[in-house]
Biopython code that builds the backbone (N, CA, C, O; Angstrom):
import numpy as np
from Bio.PDB.StructureBuilder import StructureBuilder

atoms = [
    (1, "UNK", "N", (69.839, 96.096, 5.093)),
    (1, "UNK", "CA", (69.807, 95.765, 3.270)),
    (1, "UNK", "C", (71.078, 95.086, 3.385)),
    (1, "UNK", "O", (72.054, 95.294, 4.105)),
    (2, "UNK", "N", (70.732, 93.908, 2.174)),
    (2, "UNK", "CA", (72.034, 93.350, 2.244)),
    (2, "UNK", "C", (72.844, 93.614, 0.761)),
    (2, "UNK", "O", (72.443, 94.004, -0.336)),
    (3, "UNK", "N", (74.058, 93.244, 1.229)),
    (3, "UNK", "CA", (75.296, 93.524, 0.061)),
    (3, "UNK", "C", (76.046, 92.713, -0.111)),
    (3, "UNK", "O", (76.389, 92.001, 0.833)),
    (4, "UNK", "N", (76.564, 92.536, -1.376)),
    (4, "UNK", "CA", (77.160, 91.460, -2.070)),
    (4, "UNK", "C", (78.431, 91.920, -2.204)),
    (4, "UNK", "O", (78.313, 93.120, -2.449)),
    (5, "UNK", "N", (79.854, 91.561, -2.173)),
    (5, "UNK", "CA", (80.855, 91.782, -2.613)),
    (5, "UNK", "C", (80.958, 91.312, -4.017)),
    (5, "UNK", "O", (80.327, 90.268, -4.180)),
    (6, "UNK", "N", (81.738, 91.890, -5.411)),
    (6, "UNK", "CA", (81.636, 90.990, -6.367)),
    (6, "UNK", "C", (81.485, 89.344, -6.795)),
    (6, "UNK", "O", (80.803, 88.826, -7.679)),
    (7, "UNK", "N", (82.420, 88.740, -5.782)),
    (7, "UNK", "CA", (82.250, 87.455, -6.285)),
    (7, "UNK", "C", (80.744, 86.990, -5.435)),
    (7, "UNK", "O", (79.996, 86.127, -5.896)),
    (8, "UNK", "N", (80.519, 87.590, -4.372)),
    (8, "UNK", "CA", (78.895, 86.760, -3.853)),
    (8, "UNK", "C", (78.031, 87.439, -4.762)),
    (8, "UNK", "O", (77.105, 86.684, -5.059)),
    (9, "UNK", "N", (77.944, 88.543, -5.327)),
    (9, "UNK", "CA", (76.990, 88.549, -6.456)),
    (9, "UNK", "C", (76.672, 87.754, -7.497)),
    (9, "UNK", "O", (75.571, 87.358, -7.878)),
    (10, "UNK", "N", (78.113, 87.504, -8.053)),
    (10, "UNK", "CA", (78.030, 86.505, -9.074)),
    (10, "UNK", "C", (77.637, 85.180, -8.723)),
    (10, "UNK", "O", (77.116, 84.416, -9.535)),
    (11, "UNK", "N", (77.886, 84.868, -7.455)),
    (11, "UNK", "CA", (77.381, 83.905, -6.788)),
    (11, "UNK", "C", (75.941, 83.161, -7.042)),
    (11, "UNK", "O", (75.496, 82.154, -7.593)),
    (12, "UNK", "N", (75.438, 84.448, -6.192)),
    (12, "UNK", "CA", (73.876, 85.005, -5.633)),
    (12, "UNK", "C", (73.438, 84.536, -7.189)),
    (12, "UNK", "O", (72.733, 83.553, -7.416)),
    (13, "UNK", "N", (73.950, 85.364, -8.139)),
    (13, "UNK", "CA", (73.220, 85.346, -9.556)),
    (13, "UNK", "C", (73.141, 83.798, -10.298)),
    (13, "UNK", "O", (72.188, 83.528, -11.028)),
    (14, "UNK", "N", (74.030, 82.998, -10.087)),
    (14, "UNK", "CA", (74.164, 81.577, -10.429)),
    (14, "UNK", "C", (73.209, 81.259, -9.777)),
    (14, "UNK", "O", (72.132, 81.276, -10.374)),
    (15, "UNK", "N", (73.214, 80.838, -8.291)),
    (15, "UNK", "CA", (72.036, 80.513, -7.379)),
    (15, "UNK", "C", (70.631, 80.786, -8.033)),
    (15, "UNK", "O", (70.002, 79.814, -8.450)),
    (16, "UNK", "N", (70.243, 81.710, -8.119)),
    (16, "UNK", "CA", (69.046, 82.569, -8.819)),
    (16, "UNK", "C", (68.834, 81.706, -10.288)),
    (16, "UNK", "O", (67.803, 81.057, -10.459)),
    (17, "UNK", "N", (69.607, 81.747, -11.035)),
    (17, "UNK", "CA", (69.564, 81.277, -12.640)),
    (17, "UNK", "C", (69.061, 79.861, -12.174)),
    (17, "UNK", "O", (67.862, 79.601, -12.279)),
    (18, "UNK", "N", (69.986, 78.890, -11.634)),
    (18, "UNK", "CA", (69.950, 77.465, -11.203)),
    (18, "UNK", "C", (68.571, 77.385, -10.894)),
    (18, "UNK", "O", (67.937, 76.581, -11.577)),
    (19, "UNK", "N", (67.913, 78.060, -9.977)),
    (19, "UNK", "CA", (66.688, 78.097, -9.321)),
    (19, "UNK", "C", (65.660, 78.296, -10.231)),
    (19, "UNK", "O", (64.696, 77.542, -10.100)),
    (20, "UNK", "N", (65.623, 79.035, -11.029)),
    (20, "UNK", "CA", (64.865, 79.395, -11.712)),
    (20, "UNK", "C", (64.759, 78.085, -12.853)),
    (20, "UNK", "O", (63.647, 77.748, -13.261)),
    (21, "UNK", "N", (65.662, 77.578, -13.196)),
    (21, "UNK", "CA", (66.034, 76.274, -14.090)),
    (21, "UNK", "C", (65.342, 74.910, -13.757)),
    (21, "UNK", "O", (64.845, 74.047, -14.482)),
    (22, "UNK", "N", (65.497, 75.030, -12.325)),
    (22, "UNK", "CA", (64.920, 73.589, -11.824)),
    (22, "UNK", "C", (63.513, 73.850, -11.673)),
    (22, "UNK", "O", (62.763, 72.882, -11.544)),
    (23, "UNK", "N", (62.878, 75.441, -11.668)),
    (23, "UNK", "CA", (61.475, 75.319, -11.625)),
    (23, "UNK", "C", (60.550, 75.375, -13.052)),
    (23, "UNK", "O", (59.331, 75.503, -13.163)),
    (24, "UNK", "N", (61.326, 75.267, -13.834)),
    (24, "UNK", "CA", (60.891, 75.255, -15.047)),
    (24, "UNK", "C", (59.598, 73.889, -15.257)),
    (24, "UNK", "O", (59.899, 72.755, -14.885)),
    (25, "UNK", "N", (58.504, 74.108, -15.739)),
    (25, "UNK", "CA", (57.443, 72.965, -15.850)),
    (25, "UNK", "C", (57.692, 72.218, -17.373)),
    (25, "UNK", "O", (57.064, 72.416, -18.413)),
    (26, "UNK", "N", (58.659, 71.435, -17.164)),
    (26, "UNK", "CA", (58.848, 70.517, -18.377)),
    (26, "UNK", "C", (58.183, 68.823, -18.010)),
    (26, "UNK", "O", (58.480, 67.719, -18.467)),
    (27, "UNK", "N", (57.438, 69.151, -17.250)),
    (27, "UNK", "CA", (56.954, 67.853, -16.842)),
    (27, "UNK", "C", (55.672, 67.687, -17.284)),
    (27, "UNK", "O", (54.716, 68.459, -17.217)),
    (28, "UNK", "N", (55.797, 66.212, -17.903)),
    (28, "UNK", "CA", (53.883, 65.646, -18.626)),
    (28, "UNK", "C", (53.681, 64.736, -17.192)),
    (28, "UNK", "O", (54.446, 64.202, -16.389)),
    (29, "UNK", "N", (52.399, 64.857, -17.322)),
    (29, "UNK", "CA", (52.295, 64.456, -15.682)),
    (29, "UNK", "C", (51.081, 63.435, -16.357)),
    (29, "UNK", "O", (50.334, 63.769, -17.277)),
    (30, "UNK", "N", (51.083, 62.144, -15.676)),
    (30, "UNK", "CA", (50.560, 61.183, -16.159)),
    (30, "UNK", "C", (48.658, 61.275, -15.876)),
    (30, "UNK", "O", (47.939, 60.549, -16.563)),
    (31, "UNK", "N", (48.157, 62.039, -15.029)),
    (31, "UNK", "CA", (46.705, 62.470, -15.093)),
    (31, "UNK", "C", (46.331, 62.893, -16.161)),
    (31, "UNK", "O", (45.108, 62.921, -16.298)),
    (32, "UNK", "N", (47.057, 63.311, -17.159)),
    (32, "UNK", "CA", (46.875, 63.789, -18.439)),
    (32, "UNK", "C", (46.243, 62.915, -19.119)),
    (32, "UNK", "O", (46.970, 62.238, -19.846)),
    (33, "UNK", "N", (44.779, 62.603, -19.156)),
    (33, "UNK", "CA", (44.287, 61.445, -19.893)),
    (33, "UNK", "C", (44.942, 61.172, -21.215)),
    (33, "UNK", "O", (45.560, 60.138, -21.468)),
    (34, "UNK", "N", (44.773, 62.120, -21.992)),
    (34, "UNK", "CA", (45.370, 61.870, -23.615)),
    (34, "UNK", "C", (47.074, 61.381, -23.752)),
    (34, "UNK", "O", (47.454, 60.534, -24.560)),
    (35, "UNK", "N", (47.867, 62.021, -22.903)),
    (35, "UNK", "CA", (49.344, 61.379, -23.025)),
    (35, "UNK", "C", (49.256, 60.189, -21.776)),
    (35, "UNK", "O", (50.445, 59.928, -21.589)),
    (36, "UNK", "N", (48.631, 59.526, -21.040)),
    (36, "UNK", "CA", (48.654, 58.349, -20.466)),
    (36, "UNK", "C", (47.843, 57.432, -21.551)),
    (36, "UNK", "O", (48.024, 56.214, -21.569)),
    (37, "UNK", "N", (47.081, 57.974, -22.312)),
    (37, "UNK", "CA", (46.663, 56.943, -23.204)),
    (37, "UNK", "C", (47.425, 56.558, -24.239)),
    (37, "UNK", "O", (47.744, 55.422, -24.591)),
    (38, "UNK", "N", (47.740, 57.815, -24.786)),
    (38, "UNK", "CA", (48.680, 57.258, -25.712)),
    (38, "UNK", "C", (49.927, 56.517, -25.332)),
    (38, "UNK", "O", (50.370, 55.782, -26.215)),
    (39, "UNK", "N", (50.586, 56.561, -24.196)),
    (39, "UNK", "CA", (51.636, 55.856, -23.732)),
    (39, "UNK", "C", (51.150, 54.568, -23.536)),
    (39, "UNK", "O", (51.994, 53.699, -23.752)),
    (40, "UNK", "N", (49.824, 54.092, -23.122)),
    (40, "UNK", "CA", (49.706, 52.727, -23.131)),
    (40, "UNK", "C", (49.553, 52.236, -24.165)),
    (40, "UNK", "O", (49.919, 51.061, -24.187)),
    (41, "UNK", "N", (48.950, 52.817, -25.573)),
    (41, "UNK", "CA", (48.843, 52.172, -26.554)),
    (41, "UNK", "C", (49.950, 52.377, -27.465)),
    (41, "UNK", "O", (49.787, 51.976, -28.618)),
    (42, "UNK", "N", (50.804, 52.806, -27.225)),
    (42, "UNK", "CA", (52.111, 52.891, -28.176)),
    (42, "UNK", "C", (52.592, 51.690, -28.559)),
    (42, "UNK", "O", (52.589, 50.821, -27.687)),
    (43, "UNK", "N", (52.997, 51.410, -29.606)),
    (43, "UNK", "CA", (53.684, 49.667, -29.842)),
    (43, "UNK", "C", (55.042, 49.454, -29.387)),
    (43, "UNK", "O", (55.439, 48.302, -29.207)),
    (44, "UNK", "N", (55.840, 50.517, -29.172)),
    (44, "UNK", "CA", (57.273, 50.301, -28.552)),
    (44, "UNK", "C", (57.269, 50.259, -27.035)),
    (44, "UNK", "O", (56.598, 50.988, -26.304)),
    (45, "UNK", "N", (58.142, 49.269, -26.651)),
    (45, "UNK", "CA", (58.067, 49.744, -25.004)),
    (45, "UNK", "C", (59.630, 50.336, -24.490)),
    (45, "UNK", "O", (60.262, 50.043, -23.475)),
    (46, "UNK", "N", (59.887, 51.037, -25.319)),
    (46, "UNK", "CA", (61.136, 51.673, -25.217)),
    (46, "UNK", "C", (61.185, 52.779, -25.997)),
    (46, "UNK", "O", (60.427, 53.039, -26.931)),
    (47, "UNK", "N", (62.530, 53.736, -25.402)),
    (47, "UNK", "CA", (62.445, 55.091, -26.175)),
    (47, "UNK", "C", (63.329, 55.245, -27.441)),
    (47, "UNK", "O", (64.550, 55.090, -27.436)),
    (48, "UNK", "N", (62.539, 55.587, -28.587)),
    (48, "UNK", "CA", (63.415, 55.221, -30.158)),
    (48, "UNK", "C", (64.955, 56.204, -29.762)),
    (48, "UNK", "O", (66.085, 55.826, -30.071)),
    (49, "UNK", "N", (64.748, 57.055, -29.281)),
    (49, "UNK", "CA", (65.850, 58.310, -29.246)),
    (49, "UNK", "C", (67.009, 57.558, -28.125)),
    (49, "UNK", "O", (68.127, 57.222, -28.517)),
    (50, "UNK", "N", (66.623, 57.393, -26.923)),
    (50, "UNK", "CA", (67.822, 57.140, -25.698)),
    (50, "UNK", "C", (67.793, 55.292, -25.736)),
    (50, "UNK", "O", (68.882, 54.727, -25.632)),
    (51, "UNK", "N", (66.811, 54.635, -25.851)),
    (51, "UNK", "CA", (67.138, 52.937, -25.733)),
    (51, "UNK", "C", (65.937, 52.636, -24.392)),
    (51, "UNK", "O", (65.491, 51.510, -24.169)),
    (52, "UNK", "N", (65.580, 53.772, -23.660)),
    (52, "UNK", "CA", (65.455, 53.353, -22.425)),
    (52, "UNK", "C", (64.168, 52.940, -22.191)),
    (52, "UNK", "O", (63.319, 53.662, -22.713)),
    (53, "UNK", "N", (63.742, 51.953, -21.536)),
    (53, "UNK", "CA", (62.655, 51.356, -21.193)),
    (53, "UNK", "C", (61.351, 52.112, -20.632)),
    (53, "UNK", "O", (61.306, 52.314, -19.418)),
    (54, "UNK", "N", (60.425, 52.487, -21.339)),
    (54, "UNK", "CA", (59.176, 53.448, -21.240)),
    (54, "UNK", "C", (58.428, 52.793, -19.716)),
    (54, "UNK", "O", (57.817, 53.448, -18.871)),
    (55, "UNK", "N", (58.700, 51.378, -19.711)),
    (55, "UNK", "CA", (57.902, 51.315, -18.072)),
    (55, "UNK", "C", (59.073, 50.980, -16.931)),
    (55, "UNK", "O", (58.975, 50.111, -16.065)),
    (56, "UNK", "N", (59.824, 51.576, -17.068)),
    (56, "UNK", "CA", (60.772, 51.366, -15.865)),
    (56, "UNK", "C", (60.517, 52.021, -14.832)),
    (56, "UNK", "O", (60.418, 53.235, -15.016)),
    (57, "UNK", "N", (60.384, 51.682, -13.877)),
    (57, "UNK", "CA", (60.068, 51.977, -12.312)),
    (57, "UNK", "C", (60.751, 52.608, -11.529)),
    (57, "UNK", "O", (60.390, 53.320, -10.592)),
    (58, "UNK", "N", (62.111, 52.278, -12.023)),
    (58, "UNK", "CA", (63.341, 52.364, -11.096)),
    (58, "UNK", "C", (63.972, 53.967, -11.581)),
    (58, "UNK", "O", (65.031, 54.305, -11.052)),
    (59, "UNK", "N", (63.365, 54.855, -12.502)),
    (59, "UNK", "CA", (63.937, 56.063, -12.738)),
    (59, "UNK", "C", (62.849, 57.125, -12.361)),
    (59, "UNK", "O", (61.667, 56.832, -12.182)),
    (60, "UNK", "N", (63.330, 58.302, -12.267)),
    (60, "UNK", "CA", (62.246, 59.593, -12.065)),
    (60, "UNK", "C", (61.764, 59.864, -13.460)),
    (60, "UNK", "O", (60.744, 60.549, -13.535)),
    (61, "UNK", "N", (62.318, 59.447, -14.589)),
    (61, "UNK", "CA", (61.981, 59.695, -16.048)),
    (61, "UNK", "C", (60.630, 59.543, -16.157)),
    (61, "UNK", "O", (60.208, 58.406, -15.941)),
    (62, "UNK", "N", (59.540, 60.717, -16.544)),
    (62, "UNK", "CA", (58.313, 60.718, -16.942)),
    (62, "UNK", "C", (58.109, 60.450, -18.235)),
    (62, "UNK", "O", (58.606, 61.379, -18.870)),
    (63, "UNK", "N", (57.504, 59.443, -19.153)),
    (63, "UNK", "CA", (57.078, 59.406, -20.531)),
    (63, "UNK", "C", (56.233, 60.539, -21.153)),
    (63, "UNK", "O", (55.130, 60.961, -20.806)),
    (64, "UNK", "N", (57.138, 60.967, -22.284)),
    (64, "UNK", "CA", (56.486, 61.988, -22.635)),
    (64, "UNK", "C", (55.919, 61.824, -24.285)),
    (64, "UNK", "O", (56.748, 61.426, -25.104)),
    (65, "UNK", "N", (54.609, 62.110, -24.726)),
    (65, "UNK", "CA", (54.133, 61.851, -25.778)),
    (65, "UNK", "C", (54.176, 63.043, -26.876)),
    (65, "UNK", "O", (53.849, 64.117, -26.370)),
    (66, "UNK", "N", (54.464, 63.112, -28.106)),
    (66, "UNK", "CA", (54.952, 63.922, -29.129)),
    (66, "UNK", "C", (53.900, 63.308, -30.357)),
    (66, "UNK", "O", (53.937, 62.180, -30.848)),
    (67, "UNK", "N", (53.016, 64.357, -30.662)),
    (67, "UNK", "CA", (52.596, 64.229, -32.244)),
    (67, "UNK", "C", (53.390, 64.708, -33.419)),
    (67, "UNK", "O", (53.428, 65.903, -33.711)),
    (68, "UNK", "N", (54.086, 63.697, -34.158)),
    (68, "UNK", "CA", (54.967, 64.168, -35.333)),
    (68, "UNK", "C", (54.184, 64.078, -36.577)),
    (68, "UNK", "O", (54.350, 63.042, -37.221)),
    (69, "UNK", "N", (53.208, 65.120, -37.134)),
    (69, "UNK", "CA", (52.680, 65.002, -38.456)),
    (69, "UNK", "C", (51.813, 63.721, -38.516)),
    (69, "UNK", "O", (51.773, 62.875, -39.410)),
    (70, "UNK", "N", (51.176, 63.777, -37.432)),
    (70, "UNK", "CA", (50.214, 62.642, -37.155)),
    (70, "UNK", "C", (50.448, 61.286, -36.520)),
    (70, "UNK", "O", (49.613, 60.403, -36.326)),
    (71, "UNK", "N", (51.791, 61.285, -36.223)),
    (71, "UNK", "CA", (52.351, 59.952, -35.571)),
    (71, "UNK", "C", (52.546, 60.532, -34.336)),
    (71, "UNK", "O", (53.051, 61.634, -34.122)),
    (72, "UNK", "N", (52.021, 59.548, -33.341)),
    (72, "UNK", "CA", (52.555, 59.648, -32.111)),
    (72, "UNK", "C", (53.914, 59.092, -31.734)),
    (72, "UNK", "O", (54.217, 58.064, -32.338)),
    (73, "UNK", "N", (54.753, 59.536, -30.903)),
    (73, "UNK", "CA", (55.771, 59.037, -30.305)),
    (73, "UNK", "C", (56.096, 59.223, -29.033)),
    (73, "UNK", "O", (56.177, 60.322, -28.483)),
    (74, "UNK", "N", (56.300, 58.111, -28.508)),
    (74, "UNK", "CA", (56.433, 58.305, -26.920)),
    (74, "UNK", "C", (57.972, 58.215, -26.551)),
    (74, "UNK", "O", (58.721, 57.302, -26.897)),
    (75, "UNK", "N", (58.300, 59.276, -25.822)),
    (75, "UNK", "CA", (59.904, 59.369, -25.298)),
    (75, "UNK", "C", (59.973, 59.010, -23.962)),
    (75, "UNK", "O", (58.999, 59.162, -23.226)),
    (76, "UNK", "N", (61.377, 58.395, -23.441)),
    (76, "UNK", "CA", (61.273, 58.325, -22.136)),
    (76, "UNK", "C", (61.043, 59.410, -20.969)),
    (76, "UNK", "O", (60.618, 59.230, -19.828)),
    (77, "UNK", "N", (61.494, 60.699, -21.671)),
    (77, "UNK", "CA", (61.353, 62.143, -20.954)),
    (77, "UNK", "C", (61.310, 62.876, -22.468)),
    (77, "UNK", "O", (61.393, 62.470, -23.627)),
    (78, "UNK", "N", (61.129, 64.220, -21.797)),
    (78, "UNK", "CA", (60.761, 65.363, -22.856)),
    (78, "UNK", "C", (62.200, 65.689, -23.442)),
    (78, "UNK", "O", (62.309, 65.976, -24.634)),
    (79, "UNK", "N", (63.492, 65.635, -22.459)),
    (79, "UNK", "CA", (64.833, 65.971, -23.129)),
    (79, "UNK", "C", (65.349, 65.198, -24.217)),
    (79, "UNK", "O", (66.471, 65.417, -24.673)),
    (80, "UNK", "N", (64.350, 64.021, -24.798)),
    (80, "UNK", "CA", (64.683, 63.323, -26.013)),
    (80, "UNK", "C", (64.146, 64.118, -27.031)),
    (80, "UNK", "O", (64.865, 64.319, -28.010)),
    (81, "UNK", "N", (62.918, 64.658, -26.995)),
    (81, "UNK", "CA", (62.080, 65.481, -28.072)),
    (81, "UNK", "C", (63.424, 66.426, -28.882)),
    (81, "UNK", "O", (63.765, 66.217, -30.046)),
    (82, "UNK", "N", (63.891, 67.202, -28.211)),
    (82, "UNK", "CA", (65.133, 67.696, -29.573)),
    (82, "UNK", "C", (65.806, 67.278, -30.318)),
    (82, "UNK", "O", (66.021, 67.719, -31.447)),
    (83, "UNK", "N", (66.559, 65.735, -29.479)),
    (83, "UNK", "CA", (67.179, 65.096, -30.433)),
    (83, "UNK", "C", (66.464, 64.675, -31.529)),
    (83, "UNK", "O", (66.821, 64.701, -32.707)),
    (84, "UNK", "N", (65.314, 64.241, -31.006)),
    (84, "UNK", "CA", (64.345, 63.542, -32.143)),
    (84, "UNK", "C", (64.057, 64.556, -33.272)),
    (84, "UNK", "O", (64.112, 64.192, -34.446)),
    (85, "UNK", "N", (63.757, 65.792, -32.935)),
    (85, "UNK", "CA", (63.594, 66.658, -33.789)),
    (85, "UNK", "C", (64.764, 67.289, -34.702)),
    (85, "UNK", "O", (64.591, 68.165, -35.550)),
    (86, "UNK", "N", (66.032, 66.656, -34.354)),
    (86, "UNK", "CA", (66.836, 67.394, -35.230)),
    (86, "UNK", "C", (67.280, 66.048, -36.591)),
    (86, "UNK", "O", (68.036, 66.218, -37.548)),
    (87, "UNK", "N", (66.782, 65.227, -36.354)),
    (87, "UNK", "CA", (66.514, 64.017, -37.179)),
    (87, "UNK", "C", (65.353, 63.084, -37.198)),
    (87, "UNK", "O", (65.563, 61.947, -36.776)),
    (88, "UNK", "N", (64.445, 63.315, -37.522)),
    (88, "UNK", "CA", (63.337, 62.868, -37.259)),
    (88, "UNK", "C", (62.907, 61.842, -38.279)),
    (88, "UNK", "O", (61.846, 61.237, -38.119)),
    (89, "UNK", "N", (63.801, 61.588, -39.476)),
    (89, "UNK", "CA", (63.404, 60.510, -40.501)),
    (89, "UNK", "C", (63.829, 59.418, -39.716)),
    (89, "UNK", "O", (63.117, 58.551, -39.210)),
    (90, "UNK", "N", (65.193, 59.551, -39.653)),
    (90, "UNK", "CA", (66.168, 58.636, -38.779)),
    (90, "UNK", "C", (65.228, 57.578, -37.507)),
    (90, "UNK", "O", (65.401, 56.382, -37.271)),
    (91, "UNK", "N", (64.458, 58.325, -37.011)),
    (91, "UNK", "CA", (64.068, 57.788, -35.590)),
    (91, "UNK", "C", (62.765, 57.257, -36.370)),
    (91, "UNK", "O", (62.447, 56.113, -36.045)),
    (92, "UNK", "N", (61.964, 57.863, -37.322)),
    (92, "UNK", "CA", (60.447, 57.597, -37.904)),
    (92, "UNK", "C", (61.102, 55.864, -38.526)),
    (92, "UNK", "O", (60.318, 54.916, -38.481)),
    (93, "UNK", "N", (62.222, 55.700, -38.941)),
    (93, "UNK", "CA", (62.717, 54.499, -40.033)),
    (93, "UNK", "C", (62.905, 53.756, -38.786)),
    (93, "UNK", "O", (62.234, 52.725, -38.832)),
    (94, "UNK", "N", (63.465, 53.856, -37.839)),
    (94, "UNK", "CA", (63.578, 52.699, -36.364)),
    (94, "UNK", "C", (61.958, 52.452, -35.906)),
    (94, "UNK", "O", (61.589, 51.351, -35.497)),
    (95, "UNK", "N", (61.069, 53.575, -36.021)),
    (95, "UNK", "CA", (59.818, 53.152, -35.353)),
    (95, "UNK", "C", (59.186, 52.205, -36.289)),
    (95, "UNK", "O", (58.609, 51.183, -35.916)),
    (96, "UNK", "N", (59.354, 52.694, -37.916)),
    (96, "UNK", "CA", (58.582, 51.996, -38.820)),
    (96, "UNK", "C", (58.999, 50.257, -39.002)),
    (96, "UNK", "O", (58.251, 49.319, -39.276)),
    (97, "UNK", "N", (60.180, 50.265, -38.789)),
    (97, "UNK", "CA", (60.838, 49.043, -38.525)),
    (97, "UNK", "C", (60.700, 48.249, -37.588)),
    (97, "UNK", "O", (60.630, 47.068, -37.927)),
    (98, "UNK", "N", (60.623, 48.511, -36.328)),
    (98, "UNK", "CA", (60.492, 47.764, -35.597)),
    (98, "UNK", "C", (58.604, 47.454, -35.186)),
    (98, "UNK", "O", (58.141, 46.551, -34.489)),
    (99, "UNK", "N", (58.108, 48.196, -35.671)),
    (99, "UNK", "CA", (56.435, 47.925, -35.973)),
    (99, "UNK", "C", (56.276, 46.891, -36.580)),
    (99, "UNK", "O", (55.624, 45.944, -36.142)),
    (100, "UNK", "N", (56.928, 46.926, -37.831)),
    (100, "UNK", "CA", (56.757, 45.780, -38.938)),
    (100, "UNK", "C", (57.200, 44.530, -38.184)),
    (100, "UNK", "O", (56.478, 43.534, -38.159)),
    (101, "UNK", "N", (58.382, 44.575, -37.571)),
    (101, "UNK", "CA", (58.880, 43.403, -36.760)),
    (101, "UNK", "C", (57.619, 42.814, -35.606)),
    (101, "UNK", "O", (57.321, 41.623, -35.519)),
    (102, "UNK", "N", (57.116, 43.685, -34.950)),
    (102, "UNK", "CA", (56.159, 43.282, -34.164)),
    (102, "UNK", "C", (55.161, 42.477, -34.547)),
    (102, "UNK", "O", (54.846, 41.451, -33.945)),
    (103, "UNK", "N", (54.403, 43.076, -35.971)),
    (103, "UNK", "CA", (53.749, 42.552, -36.471)),
    (103, "UNK", "C", (53.629, 41.591, -37.145)),
    (103, "UNK", "O", (52.512, 41.113, -37.345)),
    (104, "UNK", "N", (54.843, 41.011, -37.715)),
    (104, "UNK", "CA", (55.508, 40.055, -38.259)),
    (104, "UNK", "C", (55.526, 39.042, -37.130)),
    (104, "UNK", "O", (54.891, 38.003, -37.310)),
    (105, "UNK", "N", (56.166, 39.215, -36.005)),
    (105, "UNK", "CA", (56.130, 38.394, -35.028)),
    (105, "UNK", "C", (54.735, 37.899, -34.334)),
    (105, "UNK", "O", (54.675, 36.815, -33.754)),
    (106, "UNK", "N", (53.657, 38.752, -34.439)),
    (106, "UNK", "CA", (52.675, 38.372, -34.177)),
    (106, "UNK", "C", (51.755, 37.435, -34.807)),
    (106, "UNK", "O", (51.019, 36.516, -34.445)),
    (107, "UNK", "N", (52.146, 38.139, -36.107)),
    (107, "UNK", "CA", (51.098, 37.049, -37.204)),
    (107, "UNK", "C", (52.139, 35.559, -37.122)),
    (107, "UNK", "O", (51.581, 34.528, -37.494)),
    (108, "UNK", "N", (53.029, 35.488, -36.836)),
    (108, "UNK", "CA", (53.632, 34.228, -36.914)),
    (108, "UNK", "C", (53.266, 33.254, -35.554)),
    (108, "UNK", "O", (53.301, 32.025, -35.607)),
    (109, "UNK", "N", (52.947, 33.949, -34.457)),
    (109, "UNK", "CA", (52.405, 33.276, -33.150)),
    (109, "UNK", "C", (50.996, 33.022, -33.637)),
    (109, "UNK", "O", (50.471, 32.095, -33.021)),
    (110, "UNK", "N", (50.415, 33.441, -34.339)),
    (110, "UNK", "CA", (48.667, 33.252, -34.690)),
    (110, "UNK", "C", (48.980, 32.126, -35.679)),
    (110, "UNK", "O", (48.052, 31.475, -36.159)),
    (111, "UNK", "N", (50.096, 31.905, -35.960)),
    (111, "UNK", "CA", (49.805, 30.856, -37.340)),
    (111, "UNK", "C", (50.184, 29.383, -36.765)),
    (111, "UNK", "O", (50.089, 28.393, -37.491)),
]
sb = StructureBuilder()
sb.init_structure("model")
sb.init_model(0)
sb.init_chain("A")
sb.init_seg("    ")
for serial, (resi, resn, name, xyz) in enumerate(atoms, 1):
    if name == "N":
        sb.init_residue(resn, " ", resi, " ")
    sb.init_atom(name, np.array(xyz, "f"), 0.0, 1.0, " ", f" {name:<3s}", serial, name[0])
structure = sb.get_structure()
């Protein structure tokens, strides 16, 4: 039987808690066809919350898509979602502005 001192028990509890947190499945995998197709068809190439590049292969971040009232938004990672949910109007306005700019730029190239 293993016995712990008070400090040892606290340390053991902390380690167990941290291991539990690291095992939570917050990952969205690319093999999910709907998620990967939403990411590929997304108008922006950066995360509207963090500003990180969605196509950056140098990081461990896994892009995460979220449907907000019929609008698909792609984030660089799942932790950006709570930040978005705090003030979605702010981020939706940025997305709308960027899409309008992209459309305008595209139509100017075609003329």
